[in-house]
C-alpha positions as CSV (number, residue, x, y, z in Angstrom):
1,X,-6.4,12.1,-80.9
2,X,-5.4,9.5,-78.7
3,X,-2.4,7.5,-79.9
4,X,-1.7,4.1,-78.1
5,X,1.5,2.2,-78.5
6,X,0.7,-1.5,-79.1
7,X,2.8,-4.3,-77.3
8,X,3.9,-5.5,-80.8
9,X,7.6,-4.9,-81.2
10,X,9.2,-2.9,-84.1
11,X,10.3,-6.0,-86.4
12,X,14.0,-6.3,-86.1
13,X,16.2,-6.0,-89.0
14,X,16.5,-9.5,-91.0
15,X,20.2,-10.9,-90.9
16,X,21.6,-12.9,-94.0
17,X,20.7,-16.7,-93.2
18,X,23.3,-19.6,-93.6
19,X,22.6,-22.1,-95.4
20,X,20.0,-23.8,-93.1
21,X,18.3,-20.4,-92.2
22,X,19.1,-20.8,-88.6
23,X,19.8,-16.8,-88.2
24,X,15.9,-16.2,-90.3
25,X,14.2,-18.8,-87.4
26,X,15.8,-17.0,-84.4
27,X,14.2,-13.5,-86.1
28,X,10.9,-14.8,-86.2
29,X,10.9,-16.3,-82.9
30,X,11.9,-13.0,-81.2
31,X,9.2,-11.3,-83.3
32,X,6.6,-13.5,-81.9
33,X,7.9,-13.4,-78.3
34,X,7.7,-9.3,-78.6
35,X,3.9,-9.6,-79.9
36,X,1.9,-11.3,-77.6
37,X,-1.9,-11.9,-79.0
38,X,-4.5,-9.5,-77.2
39,X,-2.0,-7.6,-75.1
40,X,-1.9,-3.4,-75.5
41,X,0.7,-1.1,-73.6
42,X,0.2,2.0,-72.3
43,X,2.6,5.0,-70.6
44,X,1.4,6.6,-68.0
45,X,0.3,9.9,-69.7
46,X,-1.7,7.5,-72.5
47,X,-3.7,6.0,-69.6
48,X,-4.3,9.5,-68.3
49,X,-5.7,10.3,-71.7
50,X,-7.7,7.4,-72.3
51,X,-9.5,7.6,-69.1
52,X,-8.3,3.9,-68.0
53,X,-9.3,3.5,-64.5
54,X,-8.3,-0.1,-62.8
55,X,-9.3,-1.7,-59.6
56,X,-8.2,-5.4,-57.5
57,X,-10.5,-8.1,-57.8
58,X,-12.1,-9.2,-54.7
59,X,-14.5,-11.2,-53.2
60,X,-18.2,-9.4,-53.2
61,X,-21.6,-9.9,-51.7
62,X,-23.6,-10.5,-54.9
63,X,-27.5,-11.7,-55.4
64,X,-29.1,-12.6,-58.5
65,X,-31.1,-9.9,-60.4
66,X,-34.1,-9.8,-63.0
67,X,-34.0,-6.5,-65.4
68,X,-37.5,-6.2,-67.1
69,X,-39.4,-3.4,-68.0
70,X,-41.2,-0.8,-66.3
71,X,-43.5,2.6,-66.0
72,X,-43.7,5.2,-63.4
73,X,-46.5,6.0,-61.9
74,X,-47.9,8.4,-59.0
75,X,-49.4,6.8,-56.1
76,X,-52.8,7.1,-54.2
77,X,-51.6,9.4,-51.7
78,X,-49.0,11.4,-54.1
79,X,-51.9,12.7,-56.5
80,X,-55.0,14.5,-55.7
81,X,-57.9,16.7,-57.8
82,X,-59.3,19.5,-56.6
83,X,-62.9,20.2,-57.1
84,X,-65.4,22.6,-55.4
85,X,-67.4,22.1,-52.6
86,X,-70.1,24.4,-53.7
87,X,-71.2,25.6,-57.1
88,X,-70.2,29.0,-57.9
89,X,-67.9,31.8,-59.4
90,X,-64.0,31.9,-59.1
91,X,-63.2,35.3,-57.9
92,X,-59.3,34.8,-57.4
93,X,-56.6,32.0,-57.9
94,X,-53.6,32.1,-55.7
95,X,-51.6,29.9,-57.5
96,X,-49.9,29.0,-60.8
97,X,-49.2,26.0,-63.0
98,X,-46.4,24.2,-61.6
99,X,-45.7,25.8,-58.4
100,X,-45.1,24.0,-55.4
101,X,-47.8,24.2,-53.2
102,X,-48.3,23.0,-49.2
103,X,-51.0,21.0,-47.6
104,X,-54.0,23.4,-46.4
105,X,-52.8,26.1,-48.8
106,X,-55.1,28.4,-50.3
107,X,-55.5,27.9,-54.1
108,X,-58.5,30.0,-55.2
109,X,-61.7,31.7,-53.5
110,X,-65.1,30.6,-55.1
111,X,-68.3,32.9,-54.2
112,X,-71.4,31.0,-53.9
113,X,-75.1,32.1,-53.4
114,X,-75.7,29.1,-52.0
115,X,-73.2,29.3,-49.5
116,X,-74.5,32.9,-48.7
117,X,-78.0,31.7,-48.1
118,X,-76.7,29.1,-45.8
119,X,-74.7,32.0,-43.8
120,X,-78.0,33.7,-43.8
121,X,-80.1,30.6,-42.5
122,X,-77.5,30.5,-39.5
123,X,-78.2,34.3,-38.8
124,X,-82.1,34.1,-39.1
125,X,-81.7,30.9,-36.2
126,X,-79.4,32.9,-33.9
127,X,-82.1,36.0,-34.3
128,X,-84.8,33.5,-33.4
129,X,-82.6,32.2,-30.6
130,X,-82.2,35.5,-28.8
131,X,-85.9,36.5,-28.9
132,X,-86.6,33.1,-27.4
133,X,-84.1,34.0,-25.0
134,X,-85.5,37.2,-24.4
135,X,-88.6,35.8,-23.8
136,X,-87.6,33.2,-21.3
137,X,-85.6,36.3,-19.2
138,X,-89.2,38.0,-19.2
139,X,-91.6,34.6,-18.3
140,X,-88.9,33.8,-15.1
141,X,-89.5,37.5,-14.0
142,X,-93.2,37.1,-14.1
143,X,-92.7,33.6,-12.2
144,X,-90.9,35.6,-9.3
145,X,-93.6,38.3,-9.5
146,X,-96.4,35.7,-9.4
147,X,-94.6,33.8,-6.5
148,X,-94.4,36.9,-4.2
149,X,-98.2,37.6,-4.5
150,X,-99.2,34.1,-4.2
151,X,-97.3,34.1,-1.0
152,X,-98.9,37.9,-0.2
153,X,-102.2,36.3,-0.8
154,X,-101.7,33.3,1.5
155,X,-100.6,35.2,4.3
156,X,-103.2,37.8,4.0
157,X,-106.1,34.6,3.9
158,X,-104.3,33.5,6.9
159,X,-104.5,36.8,9.0
160,X,-108.3,36.8,7.7
161,X,-108.9,33.0,8.8
162,X,-107.5,34.3,12.2
163,X,-109.5,37.2,12.7
164,X,-112.8,35.3,11.4
165,X,-112.3,32.6,14.3
166,X,-112.2,35.7,17.0
167,X,-115.2,37.6,15.6
168,X,-113.6,40.6,15.2
169,X,-114.0,43.4,13.3
170,X,-110.8,44.4,11.7
171,X,-109.6,47.1,9.6
172,X,-107.2,45.1,8.1
173,X,-108.8,44.6,4.5
174,X,-109.3,48.3,4.3
175,X,-105.4,49.0,5.2
176,X,-104.5,46.2,3.1
177,X,-106.4,47.5,0.2
178,X,-104.9,50.8,0.5
179,X,-101.7,49.3,0.7
180,X,-102.3,47.5,-2.3
181,X,-103.4,50.5,-4.4
182,X,-100.4,52.6,-2.9
183,X,-98.3,49.7,-4.4
184,X,-100.0,49.7,-7.5
185,X,-99.4,53.3,-8.3
186,X,-96.1,53.4,-7.3
187,X,-95.6,50.5,-9.6
188,X,-97.0,52.2,-12.4
189,X,-94.8,55.4,-11.9
190,X,-91.9,53.6,-11.6
191,X,-93.0,51.8,-15.0
192,X,-93.5,55.3,-16.7
193,X,-90.6,56.1,-15.6
194,X,-88.8,53.2,-17.5
195,X,-90.7,53.6,-20.5
196,X,-89.7,56.9,-21.0
197,X,-86.0,55.9,-20.5
198,X,-86.5,52.9,-23.0
199,X,-88.4,55.0,-25.6
200,X,-85.4,57.6,-25.4
201,X,-83.1,54.6,-25.7
202,X,-84.7,53.2,-28.9
203,X,-85.2,56.6,-30.5
204,X,-81.2,56.7,-30.0
205,X,-80.4,53.6,-31.2
206,X,-82.4,54.2,-34.3
207,X,-80.3,57.5,-35.2
208,X,-77.4,55.1,-34.6
209,X,-78.8,52.5,-37.2
210,X,-79.3,54.6,-39.4
211,X,-76.0,55.7,-39.2
212,X,-74.7,52.3,-39.3
213,X,-73.1,52.6,-35.7
214,X,-75.0,49.9,-34.0
215,X,-76.2,46.6,-35.5
216,X,-80.1,45.6,-36.4
217,X,-80.0,43.1,-33.3
218,X,-79.6,45.7,-31.1
219,X,-82.0,47.9,-32.4
220,X,-84.4,45.2,-32.3
221,X,-83.4,44.5,-28.6
222,X,-84.2,47.8,-27.4
223,X,-87.5,48.1,-29.3
224,X,-88.4,44.5,-27.7
225,X,-87.5,46.0,-24.1
226,X,-90.0,48.9,-24.6
227,X,-92.4,46.6,-25.9
228,X,-92.2,44.7,-22.8
229,X,-92.7,48.1,-20.7
230,X,-96.0,48.7,-22.9
231,X,-97.3,45.3,-21.8
232,X,-95.9,45.7,-17.8
233,X,-97.7,49.5,-18.1
234,X,-101.2,48.0,-19.0
235,X,-100.8,45.2,-16.1
236,X,-99.9,48.0,-13.8
237,X,-102.7,50.0,-14.6
238,X,-105.1,47.1,-14.3
239,X,-103.8,46.4,-11.0
240,X,-104.2,50.1,-10.2
241,X,-108.1,49.6,-11.4
242,X,-108.4,46.4,-9.1
243,X,-106.9,47.8,-6.3
244,X,-108.9,51.0,-6.4
245,X,-112.1,48.8,-6.6
246,X,-111.3,46.4,-3.7
247,X,-110.1,49.7,-1.8
248,X,-113.8,51.3,-2.2
249,X,-115.4,48.0,-1.6
250,X,-113.8,47.6,1.9
251,X,-114.1,51.2,2.7
252,X,-117.7,50.6,2.5
253,X,-117.9,47.4,4.2
254,X,-115.6,48.8,6.9
255,X,-118.2,52.2,7.2
256,X,-121.4,49.9,7.5
257,X,-119.5,47.8,10.5
258,X,-120.1,44.4,8.6
259,X,-118.1,41.2,9.8
260,X,-115.0,40.4,7.5
261,X,-116.3,37.4,5.9
262,X,-116.5,38.9,2.7
263,X,-112.8,39.5,3.4
264,X,-111.7,35.9,4.1
265,X,-113.9,34.8,0.9
266,X,-111.9,37.5,-1.4
267,X,-108.7,36.1,0.0
268,X,-109.4,32.8,-0.6
269,X,-110.0,34.1,-4.2
270,X,-106.6,36.1,-4.1
271,X,-104.7,33.1,-3.7
272,X,-106.7,31.1,-6.1
273,X,-106.2,33.9,-8.8
274,X,-102.4,34.0,-7.9
275,X,-101.7,30.5,-8.1
276,X,-103.4,30.5,-11.5
277,X,-100.9,33.4,-12.4
278,X,-97.7,31.2,-11.6
279,X,-99.1,28.2,-13.1
280,X,-99.6,30.4,-16.1
281,X,-95.9,32.1,-16.0
282,X,-94.6,28.5,-15.4
283,X,-96.0,27.2,-18.9
284,X,-94.4,30.3,-20.7
285,X,-91.3,29.8,-19.0
286,X,-91.5,26.3,-20.4
287,X,-92.4,27.3,-23.9
288,X,-89.4,29.5,-24.0
289,X,-87.3,26.9,-23.3
290,X,-88.7,24.7,-26.0
291,X,-88.4,28.1,-28.4
292,X,-84.4,28.2,-27.3
293,X,-84.2,24.3,-27.7
294,X,-85.6,24.7,-31.5
295,X,-83.9,27.8,-32.6
296,X,-80.5,25.6,-31.2
297,X,-81.3,23.1,-33.5
298,X,-82.0,25.5,-36.3
299,X,-78.4,27.0,-35.8
300,X,-76.8,23.3,-35.5
301,X,-78.6,22.4,-38.8
302,X,-77.6,25.7,-40.6
303,X,-74.1,25.5,-39.8
304,X,-73.8,21.6,-40.5
305,X,-75.1,22.8,-44.2
306,X,-72.8,25.5,-44.0
307,X,-69.9,23.4,-43.3
308,X,-70.7,20.7,-45.9
309,X,-70.9,23.8,-48.6
310,X,-67.5,24.6,-47.6
311,X,-66.3,21.5,-47.0
312,X,-65.0,22.7,-43.4
313,X,-62.5,24.7,-45.1
314,X,-61.8,28.2,-44.7
315,X,-65.1,30.0,-45.3
316,X,-66.7,34.1,-44.9
317,X,-69.9,35.0,-45.8
318,X,-71.0,33.5,-49.0
319,X,-67.1,32.7,-50.0
320,X,-65.0,29.6,-49.6
321,X,-61.3,28.9,-50.2
322,X,-60.2,26.0,-52.4
323,X,-57.0,24.3,-50.3
324,X,-54.3,22.4,-51.5
325,X,-55.5,18.4,-50.1
326,X,-51.7,17.6,-50.3
327,X,-48.5,19.1,-50.4
328,X,-46.8,18.8,-53.9
329,X,-46.5,20.7,-57.1
330,X,-49.9,21.7,-59.5
331,X,-49.6,20.1,-62.1
332,X,-53.1,21.0,-63.5
333,X,-55.0,24.1,-63.8
334,X,-58.4,24.0,-65.7
335,X,-60.0,27.1,-64.1
336,X,-59.8,31.0,-64.7
337,X,-61.1,34.2,-62.8
338,X,-64.9,34.8,-62.8
339,X,-65.3,31.0,-64.3
340,X,-68.7,29.5,-62.9
341,X,-68.0,26.2,-61.4
342,X,-70.0,23.4,-60.2
343,X,-69.1,20.5,-57.6
344,X,-68.2,18.0,-59.6
345,X,-65.8,19.8,-61.8
346,X,-62.4,19.0,-61.7
347,X,-60.4,22.5,-61.2
348,X,-57.0,21.4,-60.3
349,X,-54.9,18.8,-59.7
350,X,-51.6,18.1,-57.0
351,X,-49.1,15.6,-57.4
352,X,-46.2,14.9,-54.9
353,X,-43.4,12.6,-56.4
354,X,-41.5,12.3,-53.6
355,X,-42.7,8.6,-53.5
356,X,-44.3,6.9,-56.6
357,X,-45.1,3.3,-57.7
358,X,-43.2,1.5,-60.7
359,X,-45.1,-1.1,-62.2
360,X,-42.4,-3.5,-63.5
361,X,-43.8,-6.4,-66.2
362,X,-42.1,-9.8,-65.1
363,X,-42.1,-12.5,-68.2
364,X,-44.4,-15.4,-66.6
365,X,-41.6,-17.9,-66.1
366,X,-39.5,-15.6,-64.1
367,X,-42.4,-14.4,-61.6
368,X,-41.8,-17.0,-59.4
369,X,-38.4,-15.4,-58.5
370,X,-39.8,-12.5,-57.2
371,X,-41.3,-12.0,-53.4
372,X,-42.5,-9.4,-51.7
373,X,-40.4,-7.2,-49.8
374,X,-37.4,-7.8,-52.5
375,X,-35.4,-4.9,-53.3
376,X,-35.4,-3.3,-56.6
377,X,-33.1,-0.7,-58.3
378,X,-34.9,1.3,-60.9
379,X,-33.1,3.2,-63.8
380,X,-34.3,5.5,-66.6
381,X,-33.1,6.6,-70.0
382,X,-33.7,10.5,-69.3
383,X,-31.3,10.4,-66.1
384,X,-28.4,8.4,-67.1
385,X,-26.1,7.3,-64.2
386,X,-28.8,7.4,-61.5
387,X,-30.2,4.9,-59.9
388,X,-33.4,4.8,-57.2
389,X,-33.8,2.0,-54.8
390,X,-37.2,0.6,-54.0
391,X,-39.0,-2.6,-52.6
392,X,-41.5,-4.8,-54.1
393,X,-44.7,-4.4,-52.5
394,X,-47.3,-6.1,-54.8
395,X,-46.9,-9.0,-56.8
396,X,-50.0,-9.7,-59.5
397,X,-52.0,-12.7,-59.5
398,X,-52.7,-12.2,-63.3
399,X,-51.3,-12.7,-66.1
400,X,-51.6,-10.1,-69.5
401,X,-52.7,-12.3,-71.9
402,X,-50.7,-10.2,-74.4
403,X,-47.4,-9.7,-73.1
404,X,-47.7,-12.9,-71.3
405,X,-46.3,-10.7,-67.8
406,X,-47.1,-10.5,-64.6
407,X,-47.2,-6.7,-63.2
408,X,-45.4,-6.3,-60.1
409,X,-45.6,-3.2,-58.2
410,X,-42.6,-1.6,-56.8
411,X,-42.2,1.7,-54.0
412,X,-39.7,4.0,-54.7
413,X,-39.2,6.7,-52.1
414,X,-37.1,9.8,-51.5
415,X,-37.1,11.0,-54.7
416,X,-37.4,14.6,-55.7
417,X,-39.8,14.7,-58.7
418,X,-37.1,13.3,-61.0
419,X,-39.4,10.2,-61.7
420,X,-42.3,11.5,-63.7
421,X,-45.7,9.5,-64.2
422,X,-45.8,7.4,-67.5
423,X,-42.1,7.4,-67.7
424,X,-40.4,3.8,-69.0
425,X,-38.2,2.4,-66.9
426,X,-35.7,-0.4,-66.2
427,X,-36.6,-2.3,-63.2
428,X,-33.7,-4.6,-61.7
429,X,-35.2,-7.1,-59.4
430,X,-33.3,-8.8,-57.0
431,X,-34.0,-12.3,-55.8
432,X,-32.3,-15.5,-54.7
433,X,-29.8,-15.4,-51.4
434,X,-26.8,-13.3,-50.9
435,X,-23.4,-15.3,-51.9
436,X,-20.0,-14.4,-51.7
437,X,-18.3,-14.9,-55.2
438,X,-15.5,-12.9,-57.2
439,X,-17.7,-10.1,-59.1
440,X,-16.4,-6.9,-61.1
441,X,-18.3,-3.8,-62.2
442,X,-20.4,-4.1,-65.2
443,X,-18.7,-1.5,-67.3
444,X,-15.1,-3.8,-66.9
445,X,-17.0,-6.6,-69.2
446,X,-16.3,-6.5,-72.9
447,X,-18.7,-8.4,-75.6
448,X,-17.4,-9.4,-78.6
449,X,-19.1,-11.9,-81.1
450,X,-21.0,-13.2,-78.2
451,X,-18.2,-13.7,-75.8
452,X,-17.2,-11.7,-72.6
453,X,-14.0,-10.4,-71.9
454,X,-11.9,-8.3,-69.3
455,X,-8.5,-6.5,-69.6
456,X,-6.4,-7.8,-66.8
457,X,-3.3,-5.4,-65.9
458,X,0.0,-6.8,-65.1
459,X,2.7,-4.1,-64.9
460,X,2.4,-1.7,-68.1
461,X,0.6,-4.2,-70.2
462,X,-3.3,-4.7,-70.5
463,X,-4.1,-8.6,-71.7
464,X,-7.6,-9.2,-72.6
465,X,-8.7,-12.3,-71.0
466,X,-12.3,-14.4,-71.8
467,X,-13.9,-14.9,-68.6
468,X,-17.6,-16.9,-67.7
469,X,-19.9,-14.9,-66.2
470,X,-22.6,-15.6,-63.5
471,X,-25.1,-13.8,-61.7
472,X,-25.8,-9.9,-62.3
473,X,-26.0,-8.3,-59.1
474,X,-26.8,-4.4,-58.6
475,X,-23.9,-2.6,-60.5
476,X,-21.5,-6.4,-60.4
477,X,-21.6,-9.1,-62.6
478,X,-20.3,-12.9,-60.7
479,X,-17.2,-14.4,-62.9
480,X,-17.5,-17.8,-62.8
481,X,-14.2,-18.4,-64.4
482,X,-11.2,-16.5,-65.8
483,X,-10.0,-14.3,-63.0
484,X,-8.8,-14.8,-59.3
485,X,-8.8,-12.5,-56.3
486,X,-6.3,-10.0,-56.7
487,X,-6.2,-9.5,-60.2
488,X,-6.3,-6.0,-61.4
489,X,-8.9,-5.5,-63.7
490,X,-9.8,-2.6,-66.1
491,X,-13.3,-0.7,-64.9
492,X,-13.5,2.0,-67.4
493,X,-11.9,2.4,-70.8
494,X,-12.1,-1.2,-71.5
495,X,-13.4,-0.1,-74.7
496,X,-10.8,1.9,-75.9
497,X,-8.2,-0.8,-75.3
498,X,-10.4,-3.3,-77.1
499,X,-10.5,-0.8,-80.5
500,X,-6.7,-0.3,-80.0
501,X,-5.8,-3.8,-79.8
502,X,-8.1,-4.7,-82.8
503,X,-5.9,-2.4,-84.2
504,X,-2.4,-3.9,-83.6
505,X,-4.2,-7.3,-84.6
506,X,-4.2,-5.9,-88.1
507,X,-1.1,-4.5,-88.4
508,X,0.3,-7.7,-87.0
509,X,-1.4,-9.4,-89.8
510,X,-0.3,-6.9,-92.7
511,X,3.4,-7.7,-91.4
C-alpha cells in the first residue's frame, strides 16, 4: 500500500496563553500556513511508487474533434464470396477456416459432368477439323494432278492440230496412247506398293492402340490414308482401262491408215474432260476449306463454353479449381468433401481487413461540422490504448428517423485485422481550423463535481488547480484558463494525488 505524506504539517504543541491569548493565535497562524488547501507533498520514492509523470505546459496545435459512436464494417473490396462456376461434386478442400489465403490460391476442386461434356465437345470439334484438313490436303493434290493432266491434254491437242493442218499421217496418237498406258500401269504398281505399306502401318497401329501406346486419332489418320490409297487404286485401274481402250483404238486406226482427224477430236475431248476434273477438284478444295472454318468455329465455341463453365480458372478434364478472389482470411467455410454443389451456392468467404469502413453516427446538429477528407481517430473497447487513423470518405445525406443521426463513412487503412466487422467503436472526428493554444494530455484532467482540475508541481509540492477547458483534439485538451506556458503538470497519476489530497482534507477537518 502506498502511503503519501500530505503537505499538512504536524500541529505544534500549544503554549500557555497570556491573558490576551497572543501565543495561541500565533500557533494557529503557523498551523494554517503549513497546511495550504489542495496541496500534496511527495518525495522521489513516493512519486515512483505512485507512477507520477509530469511534463511542462507548452503551446500545441489543436483542432476541435467530435466524439461519436461507430460500427466497423468490411469494405467492398475487402470481402469476397466464393461460389462454384459449375454444378458438381467437391472432391477436395485445400484450406481450413481461419487460414490466410492469397489471391488466386486454390481453395477446393470440383468434379463436374457438365465440364467433362464441354471438354468432350472440344475434342470432337478438333477431330472434325483434323478430318477436314486431311480432306483439304487430298483435294489440293487432286487439283495439282488435274492441272497436270489438263496441261498434257492441251499440249496433245496443239500437236494434233498441227499434224492435221499439214495433212500428215502420224503415229503420235498411238505412241501417246502407249505412253499413257505405260504411265497408268506404273502408277498402278506404285499405288499398290503404297497401299500394302499403309496396310501394314494400320495393322501395326491397331496393335499399338490396343496396348494403349498410341492415340485413337493417330490410328484414325492411318486408316484414312489407307482408304485414300484404295480410292487412288480404283482411279489408277480406271485410268489403265481407258488407256488400254485408247491404245487399242489408235492401233486399229494406224493399221488402217486413217487420217488423225479422230485423234484431233479425241484430244479436244481430253482437254474438256481434264478441265472438268480441275473444276471438280477445286470445288472439293473450297468445300474442305469451309469444313475447316466450321470446325474451327465449333472449337472456339466449345472452348468458350468450357471457359465459361470453369470461370476462366484452372481446370482439367472434368474438374475445376475454386480459387481465392482476393488475399485475406477464410472467414466462412460451408462445404465438405463429397458434397454436391450448384452455381448459386456460397461455399466460402474471404475477408481482407487491412482496410475497413467505420460508420460513424453523427448527431444531425453536428453534421455540418464534418467534411469529406477530414482526419479521424478510431478507438475500440477491445483494444484499450490503441488508436487507428482514418479519413472521412462519405457524409450521408439522410437522417436516421430513429437515432436522428447522419451516417458518416470513414476509411481506416493499414490495419492488420484488429478491427473486425460489427465491432462498436468511438470515432473522433476532427473539424475546424488548427490553432496554437495551451493544451495538456487528456490524462492530466481530474474531474470532480462537474469541475476540471490539474495538479501543478512546484518543487516537491503538487497543487490542485482549477482549469477551464476548450477544444478537445486527439489526445490533448485545450486549457483556456488556469495554466500558463512553462507550468509543470501531472500527466499520469493525477487520480492518486486527488485521492490522497481528499484524505488529507478529511484529516484536517478532524483536527
